[in-house]
C-alpha positions in Angstrom: -63.9 7.4 -66.2 -64.9 10.6 -64.5 -66.7 13.1 -66.7 -64.9 16.3 -65.5 -65.2 18.5 -68.6 -67.4 16.6 -71.0 -64.4 14.6 -72.0 -64.3 11.0 -70.6 -60.9 10.2 -69.1 -60.3 6.5 -68.3 -58.0 5.4 -65.5 -56.9 1.8 -64.6 -56.7 0.5 -61.1 -56.4 -3.0 -59.6 -59.4 -4.6 -57.8 -57.6 -4.2 -54.5 -58.2 -0.4 -54.8 -62.0 -0.9 -54.6 -62.2 1.1 -51.3 -60.3 4.0 -53.0 -62.6 3.9 -56.0 -65.7 4.1 -53.8 -64.2 7.0 -51.8 -63.5 8.8 -55.1 -67.0 8.3 -56.2 -68.3 9.6 -52.9 -66.1 12.8 -53.0 -68.1 16.1 -53.3 -66.3 17.0 -56.5 -67.5 13.8 -58.2 -71.1 13.9 -56.9 -72.3 16.1 -59.8 -70.5 14.1 -62.4 -71.2 10.9 -64.2 -68.6 8.2 -63.5 -68.2 5.0 -65.4 -66.3 1.9 -64.2 -65.3 -0.8 -66.5 -65.5 -4.1 -64.5 -64.0 -7.4 -65.5 -64.2 -10.9 -64.0 -60.9 -12.5 -65.0 -61.8 -16.0 -64.0 -64.7 -16.2 -66.5 -63.4 -13.5 -68.9 -66.5 -11.3 -68.9 -67.5 -7.8 -67.7 -68.9 -4.5 -68.8 -69.5 -0.9 -68.1 -71.1 0.3 -64.8 -72.2 3.9 -65.1 -73.1 6.0 -62.1 -75.3 8.9 -63.0 -75.5 12.4 -61.4 -76.4 12.2 -57.7 -75.5 8.5 -57.5 -79.1 7.4 -57.1 -79.2 5.6 -60.5 -76.7 3.4 -62.2 -76.7 1.3 -65.3 -74.7 -1.7 -66.4 -74.0 -2.9 -69.9 -72.5 -6.4 -70.2 -70.2 -5.3 -73.1 -67.1 -7.5 -72.5 -67.8 -11.1 -73.6 -71.5 -11.0 -72.6 -72.7 -14.2 -70.9 -75.6 -15.7 -72.7 -78.5 -17.3 -70.9 -78.1 -21.1 -70.9 -81.6 -21.7 -72.2 -81.9 -18.8 -74.7 -78.5 -17.7 -76.1 -79.9 -14.5 -77.6 -80.7 -13.3 -74.0 -78.2 -12.2 -71.4 -77.8 -14.3 -68.3 -79.0 -11.5 -66.0 -79.1 -13.7 -62.9 -75.4 -14.5 -63.2 -74.5 -10.8 -63.5 -76.8 -9.9 -60.5 -75.3 -12.6 -58.4 -71.8 -11.3 -59.1 -72.5 -7.6 -58.7 -75.1 -7.3 -56.0 -72.9 -8.1 -53.0 -70.3 -5.3 -53.6 -73.0 -2.8 -54.7 -75.0 -3.6 -51.6 -71.9 -2.8 -49.5 -71.8 0.7 -50.9 -75.4 1.5 -50.4 -77.5 -0.2 -53.2 -81.2 0.0 -52.1 -82.8 -1.7 -55.1 -82.5 -2.6 -58.7 -84.4 -3.1 -61.9 -83.0 -5.5 -64.6 -84.0 -5.6 -68.2 -82.6 -7.4 -71.2 -82.5 -5.4 -74.4 -82.2 -8.3 -76.9 -81.6 -7.4 -80.5 
């Protein structure tokens, strides 16, 4: 979902194209745009939206596809599960730190 003209255009690509997606995010023409990636873990049927803000120094993640609840408190998100799944690939593309927060209703 590159934000080229204020209109968000979504594209679909298989997970094998991860290197191409990262190269696209790193391209000079995308550096000044917000880019969103909808990610999905088919084995456990959950995912969400990963949004890269301008300059690529900040991102956010919203667990919006079949959110995983915490096993002890179902009203909270299982942040540790999401972090365990997402940190390895994000670290490979330059993640330097993170801050996690649950925004329970």
